[in-house]
Each structure stands twice: as C-alpha cells, then as structure tokens.
N, C-alpha and C positions, 0 to 999 in steps of 0.2 A: 392667344388665338389670333390668327390673321383673319381679318374681316373678309368674307367671301366676295369675290369680284372687285376688291379694292385694287389700287395700282400695284401694291406689293404682291397680292394674290395672283394677279394677271402676269406679273413679271416672273413669278415662280413657275406658273403653268407653262410659260414660253420657254423658260430654262429647261424644264423637264420634258419639253416637246409634247405636252398634253393639250389636245385641241380644246379651246375654250367652248366651242359650240357643243362638244360632247359633254362637257361638264355642266352646261346649262340644261341639258336634257335629263340629267339625273333627278330623281325625286327629291333628293336633299343635296345641298352643296357639300363637296368634300371638305372636311375640316383640316386645317393646317395649323399645327402647333409650332410656335416660334420659341426656340430655346436659346437663351443668351447666357453663356457660361460666365461665372465670376472668378473662377480659379481653374488653372490647368496644372496637371502633373504629368511630367514626361519622364519615362523610364527608358534608358538606353545604356547598356553596359559598355558600349564602345566609347562613351564619354570619358571613362576612366583612363583610356590611352592618352587623352589630351589633358589630363590632370584635373578633370571636373568630377563631381559626384555623379553617380549613375542615375540619381533621382533629382530632377529639376522641378521647382515649384514656381508658378507665376500667378500673381493676383492681378486682376484687371482693375 
C-alpha cells in the first residue's frame, strides 16, 4: 500500500491528473496498491522468425 498523501502518492495523483484537493475532500483516502513484479513472461510468436523461442521468461 502506498501511504496516503506521501510523496509517492502525490506524484501518482499528479501523473493521473487527479486533483489532490478533490482527494482530500473524500471521506476516506483512495487506497493505492503498489505491485512490484518479480518475474515476467513474454509471449510473441513473431520471435520465432528471429530464431528465438516464442516464450521469454525474465526474473528480476
């Protein structure tokens, strides 16, 4: 969870063009959940044309 009205929270509100003053008027702060992936799977059949497997896996 991103702490409401922290620097990160305010940066995300600005990025999404959500007015902070409107958020402060809500009875409860909007919750933001931060997701940090640890692995990625990429599927693309066009990769076979370049000699790669169509499924690529990457661990962070």
